[in-house]
N, C-alpha and C positions, 0 to 999 in steps of 0.2 A: 326181121328186116330184109326186104327183098333186094335192096341196092347193096352190092358187094363193097363199093367204095365207102358208102356210109357205114357199113358194118366194120370195115377196117379202121376207119377214123374213130369210131366209138370204142373199139377194142384197144386202140392205141392210147386213147385218153384215159381209159381205165388203168392200163399198164404203167403209164408215166406218173400217176398220182403219187404224191409224196406225203407220208404221214408226218404231221407236225403237232407240237404242243406249244402254244404261244400264251404266256401268262397263265399257265395251268388249264387252258382251254384246248381240247383236242379238236382237230379238224376231220376226224374220221370216226367211223363206227366199226368196231373190231370185227364183227361178223361179215363185213364187206370184203374181208380177206378171201372168203369163198368165191365171191364174184370176181375178184382179181385172179384167183387160181383158175377159174373157168376161162377167163380172157387169155391168160398165159397158155393154157392148154390149147385153145383154138389157134393161137399164133405160133407157139413154139413146141407144143407137144405135152403130153401128160407127165412125162418124166421131169421136164423142166418146171412144170407147175407144182409137182409134188416136192421138188427141191426147194422151191420158193416158199411154199407154205411151211416146210420144216424149218427154214431159216427164220420165218416170222415167229414160230413157236420158240425157237432158241433165243431170239433177240428181244422178244417182248414177254418175258416170264410173268409179268403182272397180269397178262391177258391169256395165260396158258389154257385155261379151261375152255374159253370160247374158241380159241384157235384150234384146240384139239377137236372140238365139235366140228369146226369147219373142215378139218382134215378128214374126219370120219365121213362126213357127208360127201366130200369130194371123191373119196375112195369107195363110195357106195357101201360103206360099213354102217353098222348100227351105232349112232353116236351115243355117248354117255348122256344120261338125262341131266339137265341143268334146271334148277329151280326157276320159276317164273320171274322172281324178283332179281335174278342175276342175268337175265337175258337182255340184250339190247334190242332196239326197235327193229332193226333189219333182220335179226335172227327170227323174230316172230313172223315176219313177212315171208322169209325164206321157208320156214317150217310149213306155213300155210300153203305155199306154192308147191312144195315137193311131196307133201303128204296127201 
């Protein structure tokens, strides 16, 4: 995005998103945590983003495998392989974009 104000607005919208489950329906895709971490990194720095993703791993233990994958990708480490049937849709898109 060429327009800095538009970039800032989009980054802010990503950062203020709140995960919710309403009547057992989630309004989020777990691997989008990587996108949020990148947005936090751009606005508040890599250390703050790493702290945020660690907090997500600790808070959402039921999604630990995908969140650990997000953390590895964020840190430019080799992520643990996750079977295709356990990946969410965003994860497949992110993998295609970064590989």
